[in-house]
C-alpha positions in Angstrom: 5.1 -21.5 30.3 3.7 -22.6 33.5 0.9 -24.9 31.7 -0.2 -27.4 32.5 -0.4 -31.1 30.4 -4.4 -31.1 30.8 -4.9 -27.7 29.2 -3.0 -29.1 25.9 -5.8 -31.1 23.4 -4.2 -34.3 21.5 -2.7 -33.5 17.7 -1.5 -36.2 15.4 0.3 -33.5 13.5 4.9 -33.8 12.5 6.2 -30.6 11.5 8.8 -31.5 9.3 11.8 -28.7 9.4 13.9 -26.4 6.8 16.3 -29.3 7.3 13.6 -32.1 6.5 13.7 -33.0 10.2 10.2 -34.1 11.4 9.2 -33.6 14.7 5.8 -34.8 16.4 3.9 -32.4 18.5 2.7 -33.4 21.8 -0.7 -31.5 21.1 -2.0 -28.3 20.7 -3.2 -25.5 22.4 -5.3 -22.1 22.9 -3.8 -18.5 24.3 -4.6 -14.9 24.2 -1.4 -13.0 22.6 -1.6 -9.7 22.8 0.5 -7.6 20.0 0.2 -4.0 19.8 -3.4 -3.1 22.0 -4.9 -6.2 19.8 -5.7 -9.2 22.3 -6.4 -12.5 20.0 -7.4 -16.4 20.9 -4.5 -17.9 18.7 -3.9 -22.3 17.8 -0.2 -23.5 19.4 0.7 -26.5 18.3 2.8 -28.0 21.4 6.7 -29.1 21.3 9.1 -31.7 23.4 12.1 -30.2 21.9 14.4 -27.4 22.8 14.4 -24.0 21.9 15.3 -20.6 21.5 11.6 -19.1 21.5 8.6 -19.4 23.6 6.3 -19.7 20.6 6.6 -18.9 16.8 3.7 -17.1 15.3 2.9 -17.8 12.1 0.3 -17.9 8.6 -2.7 -18.7 11.1 -2.2 -15.6 13.4 -0.8 -13.2 10.4 -3.7 -13.8 8.4 -6.5 -13.7 11.7 -4.1 -10.2 12.6 -5.1 -9.2 8.8 -0.9 -8.3 9.0 1.8 -7.9 6.4 4.9 -8.9 7.5 8.2 -7.3 6.0 11.8 -8.9 6.8 13.4 -5.8 4.9 12.4 -3.5 7.3 11.8 -6.2 10.1 8.2 -5.1 10.8 4.8 -6.0 10.2 1.7 -4.3 10.2 -1.8 -4.8 10.7 -5.3 -2.8 10.7 -7.0 -1.4 13.6 -10.0 0.6 14.3 -7.7 3.5 15.4 -5.5 3.5 12.1 -2.6 1.2 11.8 -0.8 -0.4 14.4 3.0 -1.6 13.8 5.5 -3.9 15.7 9.4 -3.7 15.0 12.3 -6.0 15.0 14.7 -6.0 17.1 17.4 -7.3 15.3 20.1 -7.6 18.3 17.8 -9.5 20.6 17.2 -11.9 17.2 20.3 -12.4 16.5 21.2 -14.0 20.3 17.9 -15.8 20.1 19.9 -17.8 17.0 23.0 -17.9 18.1 21.3 -19.2 21.5 19.3 -21.6 19.4 23.1 -23.2 17.7 24.6 -24.2 21.2 21.0 -25.7 22.0 21.3 -27.7 18.9 25.1 -28.6 19.7 24.7 -29.4 23.1 21.5 -32.4 21.3 24.5 -33.7 18.9 26.3 -34.3 21.8 24.5 -36.4 23.7 
């Protein structure tokens, strides 16, 4: 993402994945997130691990946006001054990212 390490604050957070594997965060960083016309400064944990994603937005961002995610409808909605905004998911892109992450995981296991 072309960020300098001096922009990352130290953090001792450990994340545990669904498979039970734990990963220590390098640190945390605040970055602006622009979504459907709304700009929010959001804190992210920085990890040193292969991933198909640049970021994963979690509960803090969802709560700050007062958003309602729907996995069934593959979208997220949140209120704004001019009405409700909606961001729709793209199943094909999501599947491509998922398959890419599986390939990266397989490469790591072979090393």
